[in-house]
C-alpha positions in Angstrom: -11.8 -21.5 -18.5 -13.3 -25.4 -19.6 -16.7 -25.7 -20.1 -18.3 -26.3 -17.3 -15.3 -25.2 -14.4 -17.0 -22.0 -14.3 -20.1 -23.2 -12.8 -18.9 -25.2 -10.6 -16.2 -22.5 -9.0 -18.9 -20.4 -9.0 -21.1 -22.5 -6.9 -18.2 -23.0 -4.2 -17.8 -19.2 -3.9 -21.6 -19.0 -3.9 -21.6 -21.6 -0.9 -18.3 -19.6 0.7 -20.4 -16.1 0.5 -23.5 -18.0 1.7 -21.8 -19.6 5.1 -20.4 -15.6 5.5 -23.8 -14.2 5.5 -25.3 -17.2 7.6 -22.6 -16.7 10.3 -21.5 -13.0 9.9 -24.5 -11.3 12.4 -23.8 -14.1 15.4 -20.0 -13.4 15.1 -21.1 -9.5 15.7 -23.5 -10.2 18.1 -21.1 -13.2 20.3 -18.1 -10.7 20.1 -20.6 -8.0 21.9 -21.7 -9.8 24.4 -18.6 -11.1 25.3 -17.0 -7.7 25.7 -15.0 -8.2 22.6 -12.2 -5.7 21.1 -13.2 -2.0 20.8 -11.4 0.3 18.7 -8.7 0.4 21.8 -9.1 -2.6 24.2 -7.2 -5.9 24.1 -8.5 -8.3 21.4 -7.9 -12.1 22.1 -5.7 -13.5 19.2 -7.5 -15.6 16.5 -6.9 -19.0 16.1 -5.3 -19.3 12.7 -1.4 -18.4 13.6 0.9 -18.4 10.9 -1.2 -20.2 9.1 -0.3 -19.4 5.2 -2.8 -19.8 2.1 -3.9 -22.9 0.5 -1.7 -25.0 -1.0 1.4 -23.1 0.9 3.2 -25.2 3.9 1.9 -24.1 7.2 4.9 -22.7 9.7 6.1 -25.4 12.7 4.7 -24.2 16.0 8.1 -23.2 17.6 9.8 -21.4 14.4 10.7 -18.7 13.0 8.9 -16.3 15.4 10.1 -17.2 18.6 13.5 -16.7 17.6 12.7 -12.4 17.6 12.5 -10.7 20.3 9.5 -8.6 21.0 11.1 -5.4 19.3 11.9 -7.6 16.4 8.5 -9.2 16.6 6.7 -5.7 16.6 9.0 -4.7 13.3 7.3 -7.4 11.1 3.9 -5.5 11.3 5.2 -2.4 9.6 6.1 -1.7 6.0 7.4 1.8 5.5 8.4 4.3 2.8 11.7 6.7 2.2 12.3 9.5 -0.2 15.0 8.8 -3.0 16.8 6.5 -5.3 18.6 4.6 -2.8 18.0 3.2 0.9 18.9 5.7 3.6 20.9 4.6 6.8 18.0 4.4 8.9 16.1 2.1 6.4 18.9 -0.4 6.3 19.3 0.0 9.9 16.2 -1.0 10.6 15.7 -4.0 8.1 19.0 -5.2 9.4 17.8 -4.9 12.9 14.1 -6.6 12.2 12.4 -3.4 13.1 10.4 -3.1 9.7 9.4 -5.9 7.4 10.1 -4.1 4.6 9.3 -0.9 2.0 7.1 0.1 -0.1 8.4 1.9 -3.5 6.4 5.1 -5.2 7.8 6.9 -8.5 10.4 9.1 -6.7 12.7 5.5 -5.4 12.5 4.2 -9.3 14.7 5.5 -12.3 15.8 3.0 -14.3 16.3 -0.8 -14.1 20.2 -0.7 -12.9 19.2 2.1 -10.2 16.0 -0.1 -9.1 18.1 -2.9 -9.1 21.0 -2.0 -7.1 18.3 -0.5 -4.5 16.4 -3.5 -4.0 19.7 -5.3 -4.0 20.5 -3.1 -0.9 17.0 -3.5 0.8 17.7 -7.5 0.4 21.2 -7.1 2.2 20.0 -5.6 5.2 17.1 -7.1 5.7 17.2 -10.7 5.0 14.8 -11.4 2.2 12.4 -8.2 3.0 8.9 -7.2 1.3 9.2 -5.0 -1.3 6.5 -4.2 -2.7 4.9 -1.6 -5.8 1.7 -0.7 -7.2 1.5 -2.2 -10.3 -2.2 -2.6 -11.7 -1.4 -1.8 -14.9 -2.2 1.0 -17.2 -1.3 4.2 -15.6 -0.9 2.7 -12.3 2.5 1.3 -12.5 5.2 2.4 -10.4 7.8 0.6 -12.4 6.8 2.4 -15.9 8.6 -0.1 -18.3 7.3 -3.5 -16.8 3.8 -4.5 -17.8 0.9 -4.7 -17.5 0.8 -1.8 -20.3 -3.1 -2.2 -20.2 -5.3 -0.8 -17.3 -7.1 -3.3 -15.5 -10.7 -3.0 -17.4 -8.2 -3.8 -20.8 -6.6 -6.5 -19.6 -9.8 -7.9 -18.6 -11.5 -7.2 -22.4 -8.9 -8.6 -23.9 -9.0 -11.7 -21.8 -4.9 -11.2 -21.0 -5.2 -10.8 -17.4 -3.5 -14.2 -16.2 -0.9 -13.8 -19.2 -0.4 -10.0 -18.2 0.3 -10.8 -14.6 2.4 -13.6 -15.2 4.7 -11.4 -17.7 4.3 -8.4 -14.4 5.2 -10.7 -12.1 8.6 -12.1 -13.8 9.5 -8.2 -14.6 9.5 -7.0 -10.9 11.2 -10.1 -9.7 13.5 -9.9 -12.0 14.0 -6.6 -10.3 13.7 -7.2 -7.0 10.2 -6.8 -6.2 8.4 -9.6 -3.9 5.1 -8.1 -3.5 2.3 -6.3 -5.7 -0.6 -3.9 -4.6 -3.0 -5.5 -7.2 -5.2 -6.9 -8.4 -8.3 -4.5 -7.8 -11.3 -6.6 -6.7 -13.5 -3.3 -6.4 -17.0 -3.5 -8.3 -17.6 -0.2 -9.2 -21.5 -0.1 -9.7 -22.8 3.6 -8.3 -22.4 7.0 -10.6 -19.3 8.5 -9.8 -17.8 5.4 -8.6 -14.2 6.3 -7.2 -12.8 3.4 -8.5 -13.7 3.6 -12.0 -11.1 2.4 -14.2 -9.3 0.5 -12.2 -11.4 -2.5 -11.9 -11.2 -5.8 -13.7 -15.1 -6.2 -14.3 -18.3 -4.1 -13.5 -20.0 -7.5 -12.8 -19.4 -9.2 -9.3 -19.0 -12.8 -10.8 -16.9 -11.3 -13.9 -14.4 -9.6 -11.7 -14.4 -13.1 -9.5 -13.1 -15.2 -12.5 -10.7 -12.1 -13.8 -9.4 -12.4 -10.1 -8.5 -15.8 -9.8 -6.8 -15.2 -13.3 -4.7 -12.2 -11.6 -3.7 -14.4 -8.5 -3.0 -17.1 -10.3 -0.6 -15.3 -12.9 1.5 -13.3 -10.2 1.7 -16.3 -7.9 3.2 -18.3 -10.8 6.0 -15.9 -11.7 6.9 -15.7 -8.1 5.6 -12.2 -6.8 3.1 -12.0 -3.7 -0.2 -10.2 -5.5 -2.9 -8.7 -2.9 -6.2 -8.3 -3.4 -8.0 -4.8 -2.6 -9.6 -3.0 -0.8 -11.6 -5.8 1.1 -14.6 -5.5 1.3 -14.6 -3.1 -1.7 -15.2 0.4 -2.7 -17.0 0.0 -5.7 -20.1 1.7 -3.7 -17.7 4.8 -3.1 -17.8 8.1 -4.4 -14.7 9.5 -2.8 -11.4 8.0 -2.6 -10.4 7.1 1.1 -6.7 8.6 -0.3 -8.4 12.1 -0.3 -11.6 12.0 2.3 -13.6 9.7 4.2 -16.4 7.5 2.4 -19.4 5.7 3.8 -20.5 2.8 1.2 -24.4 2.5 2.3 -24.9 -0.8 1.2 -27.3 -3.3 2.5 -25.3 -6.7 3.9 -27.1 -8.9 0.8 -25.6 -6.4 -1.8 -22.1 -6.4 -0.2 -22.5 -10.6 -0.5 -24.1 -10.4 -3.9 -21.5 -8.2 -5.5 -18.9 -6.8 -3.4 -17.0 -10.2 -2.0 -17.2 -12.6 -4.6 -13.9 -11.2 -6.3 -12.4 -11.5 -2.8 -13.9 -15.0 -2.3 -12.1 -16.3 -6.0 -9.1 -14.4 -4.9 -9.1 -16.7 -1.5 -9.7 -19.8 -3.3 -7.1 -19.2 -6.0 -4.6 -18.9 -3.0 -3.8 -15.3 -2.5 -1.2 -14.3 -0.2 -2.4 -11.0 0.7 -5.7 -9.1 1.2 -5.4 -5.0 1.5 -8.6 -4.0 3.9 -9.8 -0.2 3.1 -10.7 2.7 4.9 -14.1 2.9 4.3 -17.1 3.1 6.5 -19.6 0.3 6.0 -23.2 0.8 8.3 -24.5 -2.6 7.7 -21.2 -4.5 8.8 -19.7 -1.9 11.7 -21.6 0.7 12.7 -18.8 2.0 14.6 -15.1 1.5 12.8 -14.1 1.9 9.3 -12.7 -1.3 7.7 -9.3 -1.0 8.6 -10.0 -0.6 12.4 -13.2 -3.2 12.6 -12.4 -6.6 13.5 -15.9 -7.6 12.8 -15.2 -7.2 9.1 -11.3 -8.5 9.6 -11.4 -11.1 11.8 -15.4 -12.1 11.6 -15.6 -11.7 7.7 -12.5 -12.5 5.9 -10.6 -14.4 8.5 -13.3 -16.7 10.2 -16.1 -16.4 7.3 -14.7 -16.2 4.0 -11.5 -18.5 5.7 -8.3 -16.6 4.3 -5.4 -17.5 6.3 -2.9 -15.0 4.9 -1.9 -11.7 5.6 -3.9 -8.7 5.7 -2.3 -5.0 5.1 -4.0 -2.0 5.7 -4.3 0.7 2.7 -2.1 3.7 3.5 -2.1 4.3 7.3 -2.1 8.0 6.0 -4.9 8.3 3.7 -7.1 10.9 4.6 -10.2 8.8 5.6 -8.0 7.0 8.1 -6.3 9.9 9.8 -9.8 11.4 9.9 -10.4 8.7 12.7 -7.1 9.4 14.7 -3.1 10.0 15.3 -1.1 7.9 13.0 -0.2 6.0 16.2 -4.2 5.7 17.2 -5.2 4.3 13.6 -1.9 2.1 13.6 -2.7 0.7 16.9 -6.5 -0.1 16.1 -5.7 -1.7 12.8 -3.6 -4.4 14.7 -6.0 -4.7 17.3 -8.6 -5.4 15.0 -6.8 -8.1 12.8 -4.5 -6.7 10.4 -1.1 -7.9 10.1 0.7 -5.2 8.4 0.2 -1.5 8.4 1.2 0.2 5.4 3.2 3.4 6.4 3.4 5.7 3.2 4.4 9.0 5.4 7.8 9.8 5.5 7.9 10.7 8.9 5.7 7.6 10.1 7.3 4.9 10.8 9.5 5.6 14.4 6.3 6.9 16.0 4.1 3.9 14.9 6.9 1.8 15.5 7.5 3.1 19.1 3.8 3.1 20.2 3.3 -0.3 19.1 6.3 -1.5 20.7 5.3 0.5 24.2 1.8 -1.2 23.8 3.2 -4.8 23.7 5.6 -4.6 26.3 2.7 -3.5 28.7 -0.1 -5.5 27.6 -0.1 -9.6 27.2 -3.1 -9.8 24.8 -1.5 -7.4 22.6 2.3 -9.1 23.1 -0.1 -12.5 21.4 -1.6 -10.1 18.8 1.7 -9.3 17.4 3.2 -12.6 17.5 0.1 -13.9 15.5 0.7 -11.1 12.8 4.7 -11.3 13.0 4.4 -15.6 12.2 2.2 -14.9 9.2 4.1 -12.2 8.1 7.8 -13.5 8.5 6.1 -17.0 6.4 5.1 -14.6 3.8 8.6 -13.4 3.4 10.1 -17.2 3.4 7.5 -18.1 0.7 8.0 -15.2 -1.5 11.9 -14.6 -0.8 14.6 -13.9 -3.9 16.9 -16.5 -4.6 
């Protein structure tokens, strides 16, 4: 980073977080006083419909979402999971009929470069530029084991290779037909026994912010959409939310000083996706986990921090998520709270979630507007990161 640039960027982040801090309490109180959405109540759509991240063209008001029927709009809110090294017929059909936005791949889906290219080619033929996502953080957290980054996130940051590694990984994944990486990790572990220890870019909020900006720039330069995760930060968690509920008892001031700067930096760098986690943050919302919290997703992330891209949930089947309700219920609550994509990693989850969301959209005008808003954002993302 050139001399002086870091200070300027850091001042911008501090200003952004200060605005969030001043407005957060007022936004939460206003939502309560106006009868704003609870976990099961209709929520009005936010004003930032179909507005992609900074630096990317805005979608016209009438396109492409309004050319989809309601069943197809609902489909844009779902990323599904399947078993095996080739997409099953039901997956190809869901993509062809636009009843799913794309798929997430795991180790059992990946054998070698030729097989993976054939798999992603089959998904593209069915899905008209679907989302094809993997976890590719670095080191041991790589679904595609032969592709970069070979170094873990902490080692990338220590070596000063974050941007270069992200660019190299993006080029490799794009050549394999992958469009979205569920990286980089913005969590800043600062407690003993932190669940995210070993996956962080840094243990200092400012250093993590600089590394996040580099990672986002590298991935985007290679044409693969990065995802900043796990908002608003799991650095204070001692339980991985995949395995159990987690409550982060940090004050609002502590969250603003340590946890939010990496996400502010990612937003400044134009990150197209932010993944919201499943931990509970009493300082921000006393009742709901983050993925089901409008105060966290709509008020803090969108209105206060200015994020205009796609909000994707962490796995809806995570123990911390399912502890609060059925897969249908938690998916509905996430969409109502402002999530654009629900990430389904259970092999039997797709159909019940899709049917539930569609039935709800058919009977609720407010939920239909919420669906349209998210579908527009997802379509813009798919168009921006489609493969040639």
